[in-house]
LOMARFI-907058 format. One line per field, with one value per atom (N, C-alpha, C, CB): residue in one letter; atom name; z, x, y. Coordinates in steps of 0.2 Angstrom, whole numbers. Each point is the difference from the previous one (the first is absolute). Last residue first. Glycine has a CB too. Example, Ala and Ser with C-alpha at 12.3 -4.5 7.8 and 13.67 -1.06 7.14 Angstrom:
BEGIN
residu <- (S|S|S|S|A|A|A|A)
atome <- (N|CA|C|CB|N|CA|C|CB)
z <- (35|1|3|-10|10|0|0|6)
x <- (64|4|-4|6|-4|-4|4|-9)
y <- (-11|6|5|-3|-25|6|6|-6)
***
This chain:
BEGIN
residu <- (Q|Q|Q|Q|L|L|L|L|L|L|L|L|A|A|A|A|F|F|F|F|I|I|I|I|Q|Q|Q|Q|S|S|S|S|R|R|R|R|A|A|A|A|T|T|T|T|A|A|A|A|G|G|G|G|T|T|T|T|K|K|K|K|K|K|K|K|M|M|M|M|I|I|I|I|Q|Q|Q|Q|K|K|K|K|L|L|L|L|H|H|H|H|N|N|N|N|K|K|K|K|V|V|V|V|T|T|T|T|F|F|F|F|E|E|E|E|S|S|S|S|I|I|I|I|F|F|F|F|L|L|L|L|K|K|K|K|D|D|D|D|S|S|S|S|I|I|I|I|E|E|E|E|R|R|R|R|N|N|N|N|S|S|S|S|F|F|F|F|G|G|G|G|K|K|K|K|S|S|S|S|I|I|I|I|F|F|F|F|K|K|K|K|A|A|A|A|V|V|V|V|E|E|E|E|A|A|A|A|E|E|E|E|R|R|R|R|K|K|K|K|T|T|T|T|L|L|L|L|R|R|R|R|F|F|F|F|K|K|K|K|Q|Q|Q|Q|R|R|R|R|S|S|S|S|R|R|R|R|A|A|A|A|V|V|V|V|N|N|N|N|V|V|V|V|E|E|E|E|H|H|H|H|E|E|E|E|K|K|K|K|V|V|V|V|V|V|V|V|K|K|K|K|E|E|E|E|V|V|V|V|L|L|L|L|V|V|V|V|L|L|L|L|I|I|I|I|C|C|C|C|T|T|T|T|Q|Q|Q|Q|M|M|M|M|R|R|R|R|G|G|G|G|K|K|K|K|G|G|G|G|D|D|D|D|G|G|G|G|G|G|G|G|I|I|I|I|L|L|L|L|F|F|F|F|P|P|P|P|R|R|R|R|A|A|A|A|S|S|S|S|Y|Y|Y|Y|P|P|P|P|L|L|L|L|K|K|K|K|G|G|G|G|A|A|A|A|N|N|N|N|V|V|V|V|V|V|V|V|N|N|N|N|Q|Q|Q|Q|H|H|H|H|E|E|E|E|A|A|A|A|R|R|R|R|C|C|C|C|A|A|A|A|F|F|F|F|D|D|D|D|D|D|D|D|T|T|T|T|S|S|S|S|Y|Y|Y|Y|N|N|N|N|F|F|F|F|V|V|V|V|S|S|S|S|Q|Q|Q|Q|L|L|L|L|L|L|L|L|N|N|N|N|K|K|K|K|I|I|I|I|G|G|G|G|D|D|D|D|H|H|H|H|V|V|V|V|W|W|W|W|G|G|G|G|Q|Q|Q|Q|K|K|K|K|H|H|H|H|G|G|G|G|D|D|D|D|G|G|G|G|P|P|P|P|T|T|T|T|V|V|V|V|V|V|V|V|Q|Q|Q|Q|M|M|M|M|E|E|E|E|I|I|I|I|A|A|A|A|V|V|V|V|E|E|E|E|N|N|N|N|S|S|S|S|F|F|F|F|I|I|I|I|L|L|L|L|D|D|D|D|G|G|G|G|A|A|A|A|L|L|L|L|N|N|N|N|F|F|F|F|I|I|I|I|L|L|L|L|I|I|I|I|G|G|G|G|P|P|P|P|T|T|T|T|G|G|G|G|R|R|R|R|S|S|S|S|Y|Y|Y|Y|V|V|V|V|I|I|I|I|D|D|D|D|L|L|L|L|L|L|L|L|N|N|N|N|A|A|A|A|M|M|M|M)
atome <- (N|CA|C|CB|N|CA|C|CB|N|CA|C|CB|N|CA|C|CB|N|CA|C|CB|N|CA|C|CB|N|CA|C|CB|N|CA|C|CB|N|CA|C|CB|N|CA|C|CB|N|CA|C|CB|N|CA|C|CB|N|CA|C|CB|N|CA|C|CB|N|CA|C|CB|N|CA|C|CB|N|CA|C|CB|N|CA|C|CB|N|CA|C|CB|N|CA|C|CB|N|CA|C|CB|N|CA|C|CB|N|CA|C|CB|N|CA|C|CB|N|CA|C|CB|N|CA|C|CB|N|CA|C|CB|N|CA|C|CB|N|CA|C|CB|N|CA|C|CB|N|CA|C|CB|N|CA|C|CB|N|CA|C|CB|N|CA|C|CB|N|CA|C|CB|N|CA|C|CB|N|CA|C|CB|N|CA|C|CB|N|CA|C|CB|N|CA|C|CB|N|CA|C|CB|N|CA|C|CB|N|CA|C|CB|N|CA|C|CB|N|CA|C|CB|N|CA|C|CB|N|CA|C|CB|N|CA|C|CB|N|CA|C|CB|N|CA|C|CB|N|CA|C|CB|N|CA|C|CB|N|CA|C|CB|N|CA|C|CB|N|CA|C|CB|N|CA|C|CB|N|CA|C|CB|N|CA|C|CB|N|CA|C|CB|N|CA|C|CB|N|CA|C|CB|N|CA|C|CB|N|CA|C|CB|N|CA|C|CB|N|CA|C|CB|N|CA|C|CB|N|CA|C|CB|N|CA|C|CB|N|CA|C|CB|N|CA|C|CB|N|CA|C|CB|N|CA|C|CB|N|CA|C|CB|N|CA|C|CB|N|CA|C|CB|N|CA|C|CB|N|CA|C|CB|N|CA|C|CB|N|CA|C|CB|N|CA|C|CB|N|CA|C|CB|N|CA|C|CB|N|CA|C|CB|N|CA|C|CB|N|CA|C|CB|N|CA|C|CB|N|CA|C|CB|N|CA|C|CB|N|CA|C|CB|N|CA|C|CB|N|CA|C|CB|N|CA|C|CB|N|CA|C|CB|N|CA|C|CB|N|CA|C|CB|N|CA|C|CB|N|CA|C|CB|N|CA|C|CB|N|CA|C|CB|N|CA|C|CB|N|CA|C|CB|N|CA|C|CB|N|CA|C|CB|N|CA|C|CB|N|CA|C|CB|N|CA|C|CB|N|CA|C|CB|N|CA|C|CB|N|CA|C|CB|N|CA|C|CB|N|CA|C|CB|N|CA|C|CB|N|CA|C|CB|N|CA|C|CB|N|CA|C|CB|N|CA|C|CB|N|CA|C|CB|N|CA|C|CB|N|CA|C|CB|N|CA|C|CB|N|CA|C|CB|N|CA|C|CB|N|CA|C|CB|N|CA|C|CB|N|CA|C|CB|N|CA|C|CB|N|CA|C|CB|N|CA|C|CB|N|CA|C|CB|N|CA|C|CB|N|CA|C|CB|N|CA|C|CB|N|CA|C|CB|N|CA|C|CB|N|CA|C|CB|N|CA|C|CB|N|CA|C|CB|N|CA|C|CB|N|CA|C|CB|N|CA|C|CB|N|CA|C|CB|N|CA|C|CB|N|CA|C|CB|N|CA|C|CB|N|CA|C|CB|N|CA|C|CB|N|CA|C|CB|N|CA|C|CB|N|CA|C|CB|N|CA|C|CB|N|CA|C|CB|N|CA|C|CB|N|CA|C|CB|N|CA|C|CB|N|CA|C|CB|N|CA|C|CB|N|CA|C|CB|N|CA|C|CB|N|CA|C|CB|N|CA|C|CB|N|CA|C|CB|N|CA|C|CB|N|CA|C|CB|N|CA|C|CB|N|CA|C|CB|N|CA|C|CB|N|CA|C|CB|N|CA|C|CB|N|CA|C|CB|N|CA|C|CB|N|CA|C|CB|N|CA|C|CB|N|CA|C|CB|N|CA|C|CB|N|CA|C|CB|N|CA|C|CB|N|CA|C|CB|N|CA|C|CB|N|CA|C|CB|N|CA|C|CB|N|CA|C|CB|N|CA|C|CB|N|CA|C|CB)
z <- (-200|0|3|-3|5|-10|1|-6|27|-3|-6|4|9|3|-4|11|-21|0|3|-2|7|-7|1|-9|27|0|-8|9|-7|5|0|7|-9|-5|-1|3|9|0|-5|10|-9|4|1|2|-19|7|-2|-2|-11|5|5|-4|-19|4|7|-5|-11|-6|6|-17|21|2|-5|3|-2|7|1|4|-26|2|8|-12|3|-3|3|-10|15|2|-1|1|-11|8|3|2|-25|1|4|-8|11|-5|4|-15|17|6|-3|2|-16|2|8|-8|-11|0|4|-6|12|-1|-3|-1|1|5|2|-1|-22|3|7|-10|-10|0|6|-7|1|-6|0|-9|21|-6|-3|5|11|-3|-4|14|0|-6|-4|9|8|-6|-6|9|12|-4|-7|12|5|-4|-4|7|5|-3|-7|13|7|-5|-6|7|10|-1|-3|-3|6|-4|2|-9|19|4|-5|7|-16|1|6|-11|4|5|0|-5|-10|7|6|-5|-16|1|7|-13|0|4|2|-10|6|7|-1|-3|-15|4|7|-8|-11|-1|7|-12|8|3|0|-11|2|8|2|6|-30|5|6|-5|-6|-2|7|-18|25|-8|0|-4|24|1|-11|18|0|-8|-1|-3|20|2|-7|12|-14|6|3|-1|-19|-1|7|-11|9|-4|-1|-11|23|6|-8|13|-17|3|3|2|-18|-2|5|-9|20|-4|-6|2|20|-5|-3|6|8|1|-7|6|12|-7|-1|-3|23|-3|-9|14|0|-5|0|-4|21|-5|-2|-8|33|-11|0|-6|28|-3|-8|11|12|-7|-5|-2|29|-2|-9|13|17|-6|-4|2|23|-5|-5|6|19|-6|-3|0|27|-6|-6|5|25|-8|-5|3|26|-8|-5|3|19|1|-5|5|6|-3|-1|-4|24|-3|-5|8|11|-5|-6|8|-2|5|1|6|-14|4|5|-1|-21|0|7|-9|1|3|2|4|-22|6|2|-1|-19|7|6|-5|-19|2|7|-13|-10|8|6|-3|-26|6|6|-9|-17|7|3|2|-29|3|9|-13|-15|5|8|-11|-19|5|6|-6|-15|6|4|1|-27|6|4|-5|-10|0|8|-10|4|-6|0|-7|31|-6|-7|9|9|1|-5|10|-3|-4|1|0|11|2|-8|15|-4|-6|1|-5|25|-5|-4|5|15|-4|-6|5|13|4|-6|13|-12|-6|4|-8|18|-9|-1|-3|28|-4|-6|10|9|-4|-7|11|9|-4|-4|6|8|-6|-4|10|9|-3|-7|10|10|0|-8|14|-4|0|-6|13|-12|3|-3|7|-17|-2|7|-14|2|5|0|-7|2|5|2|-1|-20|3|4|-4|-9|0|5|-15|10|5|-2|0|-10|4|5|-3|-20|1|7|-13|5|2|2|-7|2|8|-2|2|-19|5|7|-6|-14|-1|5|-10|9|1|2|-7|5|-2|2|-4|17|0|-5|14|-6|-3|1|-8|27|-7|0|-5|28|-4|-10|12|7|-2|-5|3|11|0|-4|6|-13|9|3|2|-31|6|8|-8|-13|4|0|7|-29|8|5|-7|-14|2|6|-7|-9|8|-5|11|-24|4|6|-5|-17|4|3|-6|-4|0|0|2|3|-6|-2|-4|28|-2|-10|11|0|1|-1|8|-11|-7|4|-5|19|-7|-5|-1|26|-4|-5|4|22|-6|-7|7|20|-3|-6|13|4|4|-4|13|-12|-4|1|-5|18|-3|-1|2|9|-7|-1|3|19|-2|-8|12|-6|0|3|-1|-15|10|-3|9|-32|3|8|-14|-9|8|1|6|-33|5|6|-6|-21|9|3|3|-31|6|5|-4|-14|3|2|4|-20|5|3|-6|-16|1|10|-17|4|2|1|6|-13|-4|4|-3|14|-8|-5|1|21|2|-6|12|-11|0|1|6|-8|-7|0|-6|26|-6|-7|2|14|4|-4|12|-20|-2|3|1|5|-7|-3|1|18|0|-7|11)
x <- (396|3|5|-4|-20|4|7|-8|-4|-3|3|-11|14|3|-1|-1|-8|2|8|-11|-12|0|9|-14|7|-2|3|-13|8|7|1|0|-23|7|6|-3|-19|6|4|0|-13|-1|0|3|-1|6|-7|18|-17|-3|2|0|5|6|-5|10|-24|4|7|-5|-11|-5|6|-18|27|-1|-4|2|2|5|2|5|-23|1|6|-5|-3|-1|-1|-1|16|2|-7|5|-11|5|7|-5|-13|-3|5|-2|8|-6|0|-10|20|6|-5|15|-30|5|3|0|-7|-6|3|-7|20|-1|-4|3|5|-4|3|-12|29|-7|-4|1|27|-8|-7|9|15|-6|-6|4|6|9|-6|15|-29|6|2|8|-18|-4|4|-12|22|-1|-5|2|-1|7|1|5|-28|4|8|-6|-3|0|1|-6|31|-14|-2|-3|29|-4|-6|5|13|-2|-6|13|1|2|-1|0|-13|6|5|1|-21|-1|6|-10|12|0|-4|0|1|8|-1|9|-28|2|9|-10|-3|-3|4|-13|19|0|-1|-6|-5|11|2|7|-32|2|6|-11|9|0|2|-7|6|8|-2|1|-14|1|4|-10|9|-2|0|9|-7|-3|-5|3|15|-6|-5|7|15|-2|-8|13|0|-4|0|6|0|-8|0|0|19|-8|-6|4|19|0|-8|15|-6|-3|-2|5|3|-6|-3|5|10|1|-6|8|-4|-3|4|-14|25|0|-5|12|-4|-4|-1|-12|29|-4|-3|6|12|-2|-8|13|-6|1|-2|-8|20|-2|-1|5|-9|7|-5|7|-7|-3|6|-9|9|3|-4|14|-17|-6|6|-18|22|4|-4|13|-18|-1|3|-9|16|0|-1|6|-10|2|-2|-1|-6|5|6|-10|-9|1|7|-9|-5|2|3|1|-22|7|3|-1|-20|5|6|-10|-10|-4|7|-12|13|-6|-1|-5|22|-4|-7|11|11|0|-6|7|4|4|-4|14|-3|-9|3|-6|11|1|-3|5|5|-8|4|-13|23|1|-5|10|-3|-3|-1|-6|19|2|-5|10|-8|-4|2|-7|23|-5|-1|3|12|-1|-6|3|15|-5|-3|-2|20|1|-6|8|5|-3|0|-6|-2|3|-1|-2|-4|6|2|4|-26|4|4|-6|-12|1|6|-6|-9|5|1|4|-20|-1|6|-15|8|4|4|-8|-8|7|4|1|-21|1|2|-3|-4|3|3|0|-15|-1|3|0|2|-3|-2|-3|21|3|-7|9|-10|3|0|4|-7|-7|2|0|17|-5|-6|4|20|-3|-7|5|19|-6|-6|3|20|0|-7|14|-11|2|2|2|-10|-4|-2|0|18|-3|-9|9|9|4|-5|14|-19|-4|4|-3|6|-8|-2|-3|26|-1|-4|5|-2|3|0|11|-17|-6|4|-11|24|-8|-4|1|17|2|-5|8|-10|0|3|-8|9|-5|6|-10|14|5|-8|14|-12|1|-1|-3|12|-5|-1|4|6|1|-4|9|-10|2|3|-1|-18|-1|6|-7|6|0|-3|6|-12|5|0|-2|-8|0|9|-13|7|2|-1|7|-16|1|3|-14|5|0|4|-10|4|9|1|5|-27|2|5|-6|-2|4|1|-5|-1|9|-2|2|-22|7|6|-5|-13|0|5|-16|11|4|2|-9|5|-3|2|-9|18|1|-4|9|-2|-5|1|-12|25|-1|-4|1|16|-2|-5|9|2|-2|-3|4|-4|3|4|3|-15|8|3|0|-21|0|4|-9|3|0|0|13|-21|5|-2|9|-16|-1|5|-14|2|6|-2|5|-15|0|4|-5|-2|5|-3|10|-29|4|9|-14|-6|3|3|3|-17|4|3|6|-28|7|2|-1|-20|6|8|-11|-10|-2|6|-17|14|2|1|-4|-5|8|4|-1|-26|5|5|-8|-6|2|5|-12|5|7|0|-1|-16|4|7|-10|-11|4|5|-4|-8|5|2|-7)
y <- (151|-2|-7|9|0|0|-1|9|-8|-7|-1|1|19|-5|-4|2|15|0|-4|7|-5|-2|0|6|3|-10|0|-4|25|-3|-6|8|4|1|-4|11|-23|6|0|0|-19|3|8|-11|-13|6|4|0|-18|-2|4|-10|10|-2|-5|13|-7|-5|1|3|15|-5|-7|9|12|-5|-5|9|2|-5|-1|3|10|-7|-4|5|13|-1|-8|11|5|0|-7|18|-6|-7|-5|4|18|-8|-7|7|17|-4|-8|13|1|-5|0|5|5|-5|-2|3|13|-1|-7|12|5|0|-5|9|-7|4|-5|7|-10|1|3|-7|8|2|-5|5|-8|-4|2|-7|22|-6|-5|-2|15|7|-6|11|-21|-1|7|-6|-2|-6|2|-9|26|-2|-4|3|0|4|0|3|-15|-4|6|-10|8|1|-4|12|-19|3|0|-3|-10|6|3|3|-23|6|6|-4|-17|-4|9|-19|20|-1|-2|-2|2|7|2|2|-25|4|9|-10|1|-7|5|-17|21|4|-5|6|-15|8|5|-3|-22|0|9|-16|12|4|-2|0|-2|6|2|-1|-22|7|6|-1|-18|2|4|-1|-19|8|0|8|-26|1|4|-11|3|3|1|7|-18|-1|3|0|9|-10|-1|-7|28|3|-10|18|-10|0|-3|16|-16|-6|1|-3|18|-5|-6|5|17|0|-7|13|-7|-5|1|-8|28|-6|-4|5|13|-1|-5|5|16|-9|2|-4|21|-3|-4|2|4|8|-3|4|-15|-4|10|-20|9|5|0|5|-22|1|5|-15|10|2|0|6|-12|6|-7|10|-3|-5|6|-4|-1|6|-4|6|-4|-4|3|-3|4|3|-2|4|-9|-1|4|-10|13|-6|1|-10|26|-4|-3|5|5|2|-5|10|-8|0|-2|-1|8|5|-5|9|-19|3|5|-12|0|3|3|-8|-5|-4|4|-7|7|3|-2|10|-14|-5|3|-1|10|-3|-1|-8|28|-3|-5|9|-1|-2|-3|-6|20|-5|-2|4|-6|4|-3|4|-6|1|5|-2|-7|5|0|0|-7|-2|6|-13|7|5|-3|11|-26|4|5|-9|-7|5|5|-10|-1|-2|4|-4|18|-6|-4|1|23|-2|-7|11|3|-2|-4|1|19|0|-5|11|-4|0|-3|2|8|-5|3|-3|14|-3|-6|3|18|-2|-4|12|-7|-3|0|-1|4|3|-5|8|-9|6|0|7|-21|-3|4|-8|14|-8|0|-10|22|3|-2|3|-14|7|1|8|-19|-4|4|-4|14|-2|-5|10|-6|3|-1|-4|-8|9|6|0|-24|1|7|-11|3|1|3|-6|7|6|-1|3|-21|6|5|-2|-17|-2|7|-15|19|1|-2|-5|-3|7|2|3|-22|1|10|-14|0|0|1|-8|15|2|-1|-2|-14|8|5|-3|-25|7|7|-6|-19|3|8|-8|-18|4|3|-5|-11|0|7|-12|1|4|-1|9|-28|5|4|-5|-16|4|6|-9|-8|0|4|-13|20|-4|-2|2|17|0|-9|13|-3|-2|-1|-9|31|-7|-2|1|21|-4|-7|5|8|5|1|0|-18|7|4|0|-11|5|0|4|-24|1|7|-9|7|-5|4|-19|24|4|-2|4|-18|5|6|-4|-14|-3|9|-16|22|-6|-1|1|8|0|-3|2|5|-6|8|-12|18|-9|0|-2|18|0|-6|8|15|-8|-3|-1|22|3|-7|15|-9|0|-1|-6|2|8|3|-1|-21|0|10|-15|5|-1|3|0|-14|7|-6|8|-7|1|-1|7|-14|3|1|-3|6|-3|1|4|-5|3|-4|5|-10|-2|6|-11|22|-8|-1|2|16|-2|-7|11|-3|5|-2|13|-21|-5|4|-3|12|-5|-5|4|17|3|-7|13|-12|0|4|-1|-8|-6|2|-4|23|-5|-5|1|13|4|-4|13|-24|3|0|3|1|-6|-3|-3)
***
């Protein structure tokens, strides 16, 4: 459960698209619209769907339902607007009693190269010391305790102590949650 929470805390809200098995868009949330991967249609016409998403759907239609569940290569990077996005399709809607899936859910997430912490704001908001803020910055970049100790010329034990203080001051219960709270 802790690993799942780590994943949840490290991600933003995804764009959600739902297509019927004919490939028609039947739902999109506001995040997907903001990401410019779709534009909503009205009651009379279909909305616009980014070509990268269309290609992803086509790859889903090229495989059977059983084969699809095991194929990781269905995840695509879509360059929509100015930013790249990760798009992952899932077959949904079956009743669990042998009835086939009726829809394709596509989750669209921003691809982030590097996470940055606003050190000054974090120090003020959580009353972190200068060294705690430096440790938090390295945590947000995915550094291990050993790597942080090497960068700051302090022992791993000292890094762990700073980490405990950061968690106490921020109320975080996991390392990845620290980053989410400090953004």
